Residue frames as qw, qx, qy, qz and C-alpha x, y, z in Angstrom:
[[0.287, 0.651, -0.266, -0.650, -7.00, 1.80, 17.47],
 [0.069, 0.245, -0.896, -0.365, -6.07, -1.40, 15.65],
 [0.221, 0.332, 0.896, -0.193, -9.37, -2.99, 16.70],
 [0.349, 0.686, 0.244, -0.589, -11.33, -0.05, 15.26],
 [0.224, 0.549, -0.580, -0.559, -9.38, -0.27, 12.00],
 [0.063, -0.029, 0.989, 0.134, -10.05, -4.03, 11.82],
 [0.318, 0.514, 0.691, -0.397, -13.79, -3.42, 12.37],
 [0.348, 0.692, -0.091, -0.626, -13.85, -0.90, 9.52],
 [0.143, 0.379, -0.818, -0.409, -12.05, -3.32, 7.21],
 [0.170, 0.168, 0.966, -0.096, -14.44, -6.11, 8.21],
 [0.392, 0.604, 0.421, -0.551, -17.45, -3.91, 7.36],
 [0.329, 0.613, -0.414, -0.588, -16.06, -3.61, 3.83],
 [0.340, -0.155, 0.919, 0.126, -15.95, -7.40, 3.37],
 [0.577, 0.511, 0.608, -0.188, -19.35, -7.64, 1.58],
 [0.379, 0.835, -0.134, -0.375, -18.09, -5.24, -1.11],
 [0.246, -0.469, 0.788, 0.313, -15.33, -7.71, -1.97],
 [0.555, 0.315, 0.769, 0.029, -17.93, -9.85, -3.72],
 [0.430, 0.862, 0.130, -0.236, -18.61, -6.91, -6.05],
 [0.006, -0.763, 0.578, 0.289, -14.91, -6.74, -6.81],
 [0.485, -0.095, 0.859, 0.129, -14.89, -10.47, -7.43],
 [0.575, 0.607, 0.545, -0.063, -17.68, -10.02, -9.98],
 [0.248, 0.910, -0.187, -0.276, -15.78, -7.12, -11.64],
 [0.219, -0.547, 0.768, 0.249, -12.68, -9.30, -11.94],
 [0.545, 0.201, 0.812, 0.048, -14.72, -12.19, -13.31],
 [0.474, 0.807, 0.263, -0.234, -16.34, -9.75, -15.77],
 [0.106, 0.825, -0.460, -0.311, -12.97, -8.54, -17.04],
 [0.317, -0.310, 0.877, 0.187, -11.61, -12.06, -17.42],
 [0.568, 0.428, 0.696, -0.099, -14.81, -13.16, -19.19],
 [0.394, 0.853, -0.009, -0.343, -14.28, -10.39, -21.77],
 [0.040, -0.643, 0.701, 0.308, -11.02, -12.01, -22.84],
 [0.836, 0.275, -0.360, -0.308, -10.89, -14.74, -25.42],
 [0.939, -0.289, 0.177, 0.055, -9.70, -18.20, -24.44],
 [0.776, 0.434, -0.042, 0.457, -6.83, -17.75, -26.90],
 [0.090, 0.786, -0.237, 0.564, -5.71, -14.48, -25.26],
 [0.678, -0.631, 0.258, -0.275, -5.94, -15.93, -21.75],
 [0.974, -0.009, 0.080, 0.212, -3.87, -18.91, -22.85],
 [0.552, 0.593, -0.143, 0.568, -1.18, -16.59, -24.26],
 [0.231, -0.788, 0.235, -0.520, -1.26, -14.48, -21.11],
 [0.845, -0.475, 0.206, -0.137, -0.98, -17.48, -18.79],
 [0.934, 0.110, 0.085, 0.330, 1.85, -19.06, -20.79],
 [0.582, 0.412, 0.011, 0.701, 3.86, -15.99, -21.82],
 [0.329, -0.653, -0.366, 0.575, 2.76, -13.37, -19.26],
 [0.120, -0.129, 0.249, 0.952, 2.14, -10.77, -21.94],
 [0.403, 0.581, 0.462, -0.535, -0.90, -8.85, -23.09],
 [0.425, 0.333, 0.641, 0.545, -2.03, -9.12, -26.69],
 [0.028, -0.095, -0.171, -0.980, -3.24, -5.99, -28.54],
 [0.464, -0.451, -0.582, -0.493, -6.82, -7.27, -28.19],
 [0.567, -0.484, -0.563, 0.356, -6.34, -7.66, -24.44],
 [0.263, -0.148, -0.134, 0.944, -5.04, -4.08, -24.26],
 [0.241, -0.274, -0.373, -0.853, -8.14, -2.77, -26.10],
 [0.582, -0.493, -0.624, -0.169, -10.43, -4.77, -23.83],
 [0.520, -0.358, -0.454, 0.629, -8.60, -3.60, -20.74],
 [0.092, 0.044, 0.035, 0.994, -8.85, 0.03, -21.83],
 [0.411, -0.384, -0.469, -0.681, -12.62, -0.26, -22.37],
 [0.647, -0.478, -0.590, 0.060, -13.26, -2.08, -19.10],
 [0.443, -0.240, -0.341, 0.794, -11.06, 0.29, -17.05],
 [0.081, -0.188, -0.164, -0.965, -12.84, 3.27, -18.59],
 [0.559, -0.455, -0.515, -0.464, -16.22, 1.77, -17.66],
 [0.658, -0.401, -0.529, 0.356, -14.96, 0.94, -14.15],
 [0.279, -0.038, -0.173, 0.944, -13.87, 4.58, -13.80],
 [0.247, -0.342, -0.321, -0.848, -17.21, 6.05, -14.85],
 [0.572, -0.488, -0.644, -0.143, -19.30, 4.11, -12.36],
 [0.491, -0.480, -0.458, 0.565, -17.78, 5.50, -9.12],
 [0.152, 0.010, 0.066, 0.986, -17.55, 8.99, -10.59],
 [0.366, -0.363, -0.414, -0.750, -21.28, 9.08, -11.26],
 [0.650, -0.466, -0.596, -0.069, -22.37, 7.05, -8.24],
 [0.626, -0.562, -0.316, 0.439, -20.13, 8.55, -5.55],
 [0.468, -0.016, 0.068, 0.881, -18.39, 11.54, -7.09],
 [0.102, 0.723, 0.399, -0.555, -21.41, 13.74, -7.49],
 [0.090, -0.248, 0.506, 0.822, -20.68, 14.35, -11.17],
 [0.610, 0.531, 0.344, -0.477, -23.74, 15.22, -13.23],
 [0.710, 0.675, -0.194, -0.047, -21.50, 15.25, -16.29],
 [0.900, -0.220, 0.103, 0.363, -18.39, 13.10, -16.33],
 [0.201, -0.769, 0.333, 0.508, -15.03, 14.82, -16.69],
 [0.625, 0.670, -0.329, -0.227, -13.56, 14.92, -20.17],
 [0.987, -0.009, -0.057, 0.148, -11.52, 11.77, -20.87],
 [0.518, 0.571, -0.307, 0.558, -8.36, 13.90, -21.07],
 [0.263, -0.616, 0.398, -0.627, -8.95, 14.92, -17.44],
 [0.906, -0.285, 0.042, -0.310, -10.29, 11.59, -16.19],
 [0.854, 0.251, -0.372, 0.263, -6.95, 9.89, -16.90],
 [0.229, 0.450, -0.506, 0.699, -5.48, 11.93, -14.07],
 [0.635, -0.476, 0.057, -0.606, -8.13, 10.77, -11.60],
 [0.294, -0.344, 0.834, -0.315, -7.81, 8.38, -8.70],
 [0.809, 0.175, 0.399, -0.395, -10.84, 6.32, -9.86],
 [0.751, 0.571, -0.298, -0.142, -9.12, 5.56, -13.19],
 [0.225, 0.575, -0.755, 0.221, -5.88, 4.52, -11.53],
 [0.516, -0.184, 0.709, -0.443, -7.74, 2.44, -8.96],
 [0.864, 0.340, 0.144, -0.343, -9.71, 0.74, -11.75],
 [0.603, 0.616, -0.507, -0.001, -6.46, 0.05, -13.62],
 [0.082, -0.464, 0.815, -0.338, -4.78, -1.36, -10.51],
 [0.709, 0.022, 0.554, -0.436, -7.82, -3.59, -9.95],
 [0.824, 0.497, -0.143, -0.231, -7.62, -4.72, -13.57],
 [0.325, 0.592, -0.721, 0.157, -3.98, -5.63, -12.98],
 [0.431, -0.233, 0.761, -0.426, -5.09, -7.63, -9.92],
 [0.844, 0.287, 0.205, -0.404, -7.64, -9.31, -12.19],
 [0.686, 0.575, -0.443, -0.057, -4.90, -10.30, -14.60],
 [0.067, -0.496, 0.808, -0.310, -2.80, -11.57, -11.72],
 [0.618, -0.013, 0.674, -0.404, -5.62, -13.90, -10.70],
 [0.802, 0.496, -0.043, -0.328, -6.39, -14.70, -14.32],
 [0.374, 0.616, -0.693, 0.036, -2.79, -15.79, -14.73],
 [0.214, -0.278, 0.861, -0.369, -3.29, -18.10, -11.74],
 [0.103, -0.195, -0.952, -0.212, -6.47, -19.59, -13.19],
 [0.339, -0.570, -0.438, -0.607, -9.20, -17.37, -11.76],
 [0.224, -0.438, 0.412, -0.767, -10.87, -16.53, -8.49],
 [0.757, -0.260, -0.486, -0.350, -12.79, -19.70, -7.80],
 [0.788, -0.276, -0.475, 0.279, -10.60, -20.75, -4.87],
 [0.268, 0.319, -0.294, 0.860, -9.50, -17.34, -3.56],
 [0.296, -0.605, -0.676, 0.298, -10.97, -16.58, -0.14],
 [0.016, 0.920, 0.298, 0.254, -12.53, -13.18, 0.56],
 [0.489, -0.811, 0.083, 0.309, -9.86, -12.03, 3.04],
 [0.609, -0.152, 0.440, 0.642, -7.10, -12.61, 0.50],
 [0.299, 0.601, 0.497, 0.550, -9.03, -10.83, -2.23],
 [0.224, -0.949, -0.222, -0.003, -9.86, -7.98, 0.16],
 [0.566, -0.597, 0.224, 0.523, -6.15, -7.59, 0.87],
 [0.505, 0.168, 0.512, 0.674, -5.40, -7.43, -2.86],
 [0.092, 0.807, 0.437, 0.387, -8.04, -4.75, -3.38],
 [0.407, -0.884, -0.043, 0.226, -6.69, -2.77, -0.42],
 [0.598, -0.297, 0.378, 0.641, -3.23, -3.07, -1.97],
 [0.380, 0.514, 0.519, 0.568, -4.67, -1.80, -5.27],
 [0.106, -0.959, -0.252, -0.079, -5.83, 1.37, -3.53],
 [0.507, -0.701, 0.231, 0.446, -2.28, 2.00, -2.27],
 [0.562, 0.080, 0.544, 0.617, -0.96, 1.29, -5.76],
 [0.224, 0.796, 0.458, 0.327, -3.44, 3.76, -7.28],
 [0.253, -0.957, -0.007, 0.138, -2.22, 6.53, -4.96],
 [0.617, -0.463, 0.394, 0.499, 1.43, 5.61, -5.57],
 [0.583, 0.424, 0.482, 0.498, 1.05, 6.09, -9.34],
 [0.065, 0.973, 0.152, 0.160, 0.75, 9.84, -8.66],
 [0.381, -0.850, 0.352, 0.091, 4.22, 9.81, -7.07],
 [0.261, 0.686, -0.668, -0.119, 7.66, 8.35, -7.65],
 [0.467, 0.165, -0.869, 0.011, 7.00, 4.86, -6.36],
 [0.787, -0.479, -0.108, -0.374, 5.79, 2.62, -3.60],
 [0.052, 0.492, -0.796, 0.348, 7.70, 1.30, -0.60],
 [0.880, -0.176, 0.085, -0.432, 6.61, -2.22, 0.26],
 [0.213, -0.403, 0.890, 0.015, 7.95, -5.63, 1.14],
 [0.711, 0.301, 0.556, -0.308, 4.88, -7.25, -0.43],
 [0.298, -0.169, 0.723, 0.601, 6.03, -8.81, -3.71],
 [0.239, 0.557, 0.761, 0.233, 2.53, -8.99, -5.19],
 [0.015, 0.911, 0.259, -0.320, 1.83, -5.33, -4.36],
 [0.227, -0.601, 0.438, 0.629, 5.12, -4.39, -6.01],
 [0.301, 0.137, 0.818, 0.470, 4.17, -6.47, -9.07],
 [0.159, 0.773, 0.614, 0.006, 0.76, -4.76, -9.27],
 [0.108, -0.860, 0.013, 0.499, 2.42, -1.34, -8.93],
 [0.268, -0.381, 0.617, 0.634, 4.99, -2.00, -11.66],
 [0.248, 0.331, 0.827, 0.380, 2.40, -3.45, -14.04],
 [0.085, 0.854, 0.471, -0.203, -0.06, -0.62, -13.37],
 [0.130, -0.774, 0.217, 0.581, 2.65, 1.97, -14.11],
 [0.287, -0.183, 0.750, 0.568, 3.72, 0.07, -17.22],
 [0.217, 0.522, 0.789, 0.240, 0.14, 0.24, -18.55],
 [0.016, 0.774, 0.294, -0.561, -0.56, 3.93, -17.90],
 [0.001, -0.526, 0.413, 0.743, 1.33, 5.13, -21.00],
 [0.013, 0.016, 0.847, 0.531, 0.16, 2.60, -23.62],
 [0.010, -0.557, -0.830, 0.001, -3.45, 2.62, -22.45],
 [0.078, -0.891, -0.420, 0.150, -3.98, 6.24, -21.46],
 [0.475, 0.679, 0.023, 0.560, -0.94, 8.22, -22.66],
 [0.296, -0.880, 0.190, -0.319, 0.25, 9.30, -19.21],
 [0.524, 0.344, -0.667, 0.402, 3.36, 8.61, -17.19],
 [0.636, -0.548, -0.495, 0.226, 3.38, 7.50, -13.56],
 [0.418, -0.324, -0.209, 0.823, 3.94, 10.45, -11.27],
 [0.013, -0.222, -0.315, -0.923, 1.78, 12.72, -13.46]]
């Protein structure tokens, strides 16, 4: 069973490059000044919050139209309760994690794949009361994702 699971994960490896380009895209949308503040003080400026909201919204629309079978996208008031939005937000938080570290240039695909897999668990966990993990980075991504749901989209974790 573990071998089958590993094969399935390995087949997803090429898609990690798409995620890498999404993360690079998000980081490229930020000004050098904002990235410097973020890396030094570990806080998001109002401009970074606006950018993040726009990018997460765009990242939510793409899978809904491409894979969700939606001819018309759900109203934004409904989309905030969707898994694609929460997954996009968790991936954006992963992007900021790597942005804080200086970018993705030296991150190997297996490590990035693990982070994206963790983001999917985080996205599901935001619908509930928490996440149980011993992985410090996954916990950090969960906490930061939850902390951004209200200011960016007006919803509380667990909703």
